N, C-alpha and C positions, 0 to 999 in steps of 0.2 A: 827588244826582248823584255819580258816581264818576269819578275821573280817574286814569289809569295813565300813568306816565312810565317809559320804557324806556331804559336806558343800557348802555354796554359797560364802563365804568370807574367803580367805586364812588366813588373820590376826587372825581370831577367832580360828583357829585350835589349835595352841599352847597356845594362850592367855587363851582360855576358856576350851579347851579339852585336853591340854597337860598332866595333871595328870591322866585323864581317859585313854589316850593312853599308858602312862607308866604302869598303872595298868593292862591293857590288855597284854602288852609285858611281864610283870612280871609273868603272868599266863601262859606263853608259847604260846600265840596265834600269828599267823602271821598277822600283822596289815597293812592294806592299807588305804590310804586316797585319796579322789577324790574331787577336787574343781577347779574352774576357777582360772587362774593365778599361777599355780604350775608347769609351764614349767621349764626345766633345765635352771639354771641361775637366776631364780626368787629369791626374797628375802627369801622365806620360803622353797625352794627346799632342800638346803643343811642342814639346821637345822632339818628338818624332816628325811632326809636320814641318817644323822649321828646318829639319835636316833634308827635306825633299822626299819624305816617305809618305805614302798613302796609307791611312790607318783604318782598320775595320774592327769594330767591336762585335764579338761573336758570343752566342750563348754557350758557355762551356763550364761545367762544374768540375773543378780540378780534382776533387776527391769524391768518393762514394760511388755506389752503383744505383743508377736510376735509368732503366731502359728507355723510358719515354723522353727524359731529358737528353740522354745520349743520342737517341734517334734524331731529336731536334738539332743537336750539334752537327750530326752528319748531313742532314738536309740543308742546313744553313751554309755549311762549308761548300757543299755541292753547288748551291745557288750562287755563292760568291765566285766560285771558280768559273761557272758558266758566264758570269757577268764580266769578269776582268780578263779571262782567257790567259792565265799565266803560262809561260813556257817552262818554268821551273817551279816546283814546290819542294820546300824543305820544312819538315815538321820535327819538333823535339819535345820530349817528355811523353808519357804514356798515352794520354788521350789524344793530343794532337797527332801523334804518330799513327794511332789506330784509325781515328775518324778522318784525319786529314789525308792519309794515304788512300783510304777507301774512296773518299770523295774525289780525290784527284784522278783515280782510275776511272770512276764513273763519269767524270767530267771530261775525260780524254786529254788530260795534261800530258804533254810529250815526255817530260823528264821529272821523275818522282823520286825523292830521297828522304830517308829517315835517319835521324841522329839519335842514338840511344845514349842518353847522358847519365844513366844510372838505372838500377832496377827497382828501387823503391819498396814500398810496403808489401806489395804482393809477392815479392821474391825473397824476403828476408825473414829470418826467425822461424821457429816451429809454429808459432801462432796458435790461434784457436780455430773454432769453426768458421768465423767470419773471414779471417785471413786465408784459411784454406780454400774457401769458396771463391774469394776474390782472386787467389792465385790461379785456380782452374780457369776462371773466366778470362783473366788477363792474358794467360798464355795462349788460350784459344783465339782470342781476338788479335793478339800480336801475330800469331801464325797466319791468320787470314789476311791481315794488312800487309805483312812483309812479303807476301807472294806478289803483291801488286807494285812494289817499288823497284826501281832500277838499280839501286845500291843502298846498303845499310852501312852507316858510319857508326863506329863504337869508340868509346873513350878509354877503353882498356882491353887487353887481349883476353882476360878472364870472362868478361861479359860476352864477347864474341864467341868464345869456345862454348860457353854454356848454352847460348842460343842455338848453336850448331848441334850440340849433343842432345838437347831436348827436342830437336826438330822444329823449333820455333822459326828459325831462319832456314828456308829451303835451300837445298844444294844449288838450285838454279839462280838464287839471288846473290850477287857478288857483295863482298863486304870489305871494309878497310878500317884500320885503327888509327885515330888521330890523337894527338897529345892534349886531350882535354879541350877546354875552351880557350886556353892560353891566358896570358896576363900581359898587360901593357907595362913593360919593365921601366918605361920612362915615367909613367904616372905613379907607379909604385916604387919610388926611389928608396935607396938604402937610408935608414934612419939610425942615429946613435943608440946604443943600448943603454937601458937604465942601469943605475949603479948596482942594485941588488937583483937577484933572480925574481922574475915575475912571469907567471904562466897565464896563457890566454886560450880560450876556446870560443870560436864563433860558429854558431849552427842554429838551425831550427831546433827547438827544444823537444827532441824526439828520443825515445829510448834507443833506437837504432843508430843514433849519432854518438852513442857512448857518453851521454851527458851524466847519467847516474854514476858511471865508473869514474868520470872526471871529478865529480863532487866527492865521491868516497875516497879517491886518491888524495884530494886536497885535504880532507879531514885527517887522514893518516899523517901526511907531511906536517900539518900545522900543530900536531901534538908535540913534535920535537922542535919545529921551526915556526913558531907563531908569527914571526915577522914576514914570512913568505906570503905573497899575495897571489890569489887565483881569481882571474876575471872571467866572467861569462857574458857573452854577447849573443842575443838572439831573441826569439819570441815563441810563444806557445802556439803551435800550428794546428790547423783543423785537420787532424789526422788521428786515427784510432791508437797510434803508438805515442801520442804526445805525452810529455811530462805533465803531471797534474799540478795545478796552481799550489796546492797545499805542500807538495814536495819542494817546489821552489821557495815558498815562504819559509819552510823549515830550514833549508840551507842558509837562507839569509839571516834568520833569527839566530842560528848557531854560529854565524860568522865564517862559514865554510868558504863561501865565494862572495865576490863583489859582482853585482848584477848591473850591467849597463843598458839593458833593454835592447831594442832594435835600433841599429844605427844605419843611416843612409850612406855614411862614409866610414869605413872601418879602419882607414889608415891611422888616425890618431890612436886607436886602441892597439893596433899592431906596434906602432912606434913606442907605446908605453910598456910593451912587453919585452921579454928577452927570449922566451921560448914559446912556440905555438904548439898546441896539443889538439889532436883530433882522433879520439878513440872510436871512430865509426866502425860499424860492422861490415859495411860495403859501400863503395862509391862508384861513380863513373870515373871522373878525376876531380878531386875536391878543389874547387876554385879558391876557397879560403887558404888552403895550404899553399897554392901557387902565389897568392898575394903576399903571404907571410914570407915565403922564400925570396920573392923579389925584393922585399924590404930588408933582407939580410937576417932572417930569423931562423934559428935551428928549429927542427920539427920533431915532435914525438907523435907517431901515428901507428896504426895497426898493420900487421902483416896480413892485410885483407885486399881483395880485388879493388883496384882503383887507387887505394892508399899506398900500397907497396911500391907502385911505380914512381912515386914522388920522393922516396927516401932510399939512399944507399946506407944501410945500417952501419953506424959508426963513422960515417963521413959527413953528411949534412943533417944527421939526426939519428933517431933510434926507432926501430920497429918493435912493437910489442904484440903479444898474442891478443886476439879479439876477446873482449869481456874480462881482461885480466887487470884487476886493480893492483895486484902486487907488481905486475910488469910496469905499469905506469909509475908507481911509487919508486921502483928501482931506477927507471930512466930519469925521473925528475931529480932524484937524489944525486945523480952524477953531476947535474948542472949546479946543484947546491954545493957539492964537495969541491968542484973545480970551476970557479967563477969565470975563468977565461974560455971555458969550453963553448959557451954560447956564441962568442965572437968567432972562434975558429970554424965551428960548424955553420954559423950564419953566413960567413964568406963563401963557403962551398955551396950553400943553398942558393945564394944570389947567382953564382956562376951557372948552376944547373937551370935556374929560371931563364937566364939569358940564352943559353945554348939550346935548351930543349923546349921550353914553354913560352917563348916570346910569341905574343898573339899574332904578329904579322906572319911569322913562319907557320903557325898552326892554320891560319886562315888561307894562306897560299896553298897549303896541302889540301884543305877542304875544297877550295875552288877548283883545283886540278882534278880532284876525284869526281866533281860534278860537271866537269867539262866546261867550266866558266872561264878559267884562267887563260 
């Protein structure tokens, strides 16, 4: 039996799906992965090949609307599937789901699955004309593609309900909610807390991730508590919603945040923090939150789809309203006023990571839903 995984971002394949690929290989399946940027000599080519996985570099533009480029993606995926004849196809993120699912139907793949890991730019914010147009196109293409899959997997119940309400997911297509991508609780071991409160945000530098709110909350806190540190990890993404370089430069010049850039391993940054903050407007299930929880870190996040599932308010962290700088400041202040709070909540966060988000439990659920287990 042959399994094909389709992604839009090569970094995510081992970071987010490595244990799933290992589980497939352990069950005796021939595993193929397809994503842009996987040509021979690329960063991820050899690590995947040495695992026993067959790698395919595909022409796919992760962002933007270019009908000719997207048509080429569809045709190349169809050609690939006609060549390798997969028994299963699983695609995740918007363009792989759309064009991978359509290609799989046209190629006659027996078992076709879509994993909705978040809704992204097209579904968030009021936007302008460009976001509104992309929203219409994305919803129409999603609707077309999801009629061709055997099951759609979601990472939170809000996204599943939204797709049903909008008619994007037909009544004839079954769906199931999994607990995010999971986290390897052994690899992300509990680390001792720093002596003084230290806050951390890890994200692509997008407005929808709440990066501006995080910086503004840091500015407010540091007026009274200049010794409190706020670290920002991430990079400016190719996205219309990206933070501008001049905004980041201004935060750094003002001493609002410490910027660590893009890290291949975020564990040292989490270990150096006492509280993890993600003020996102909407997520699938945020992987960085799960990693911070596994390492015993309390979490401040928003009462938003995908985020709210990771925090029991007042137990392992705090939920704040979306776009609320004052809510962030109030939650942060509680950790400053009660230095022991981060340890208590961090212990509860670790327990939740073990019980609910262990990657092996999550993958077992996914494999059962796809009929592989």
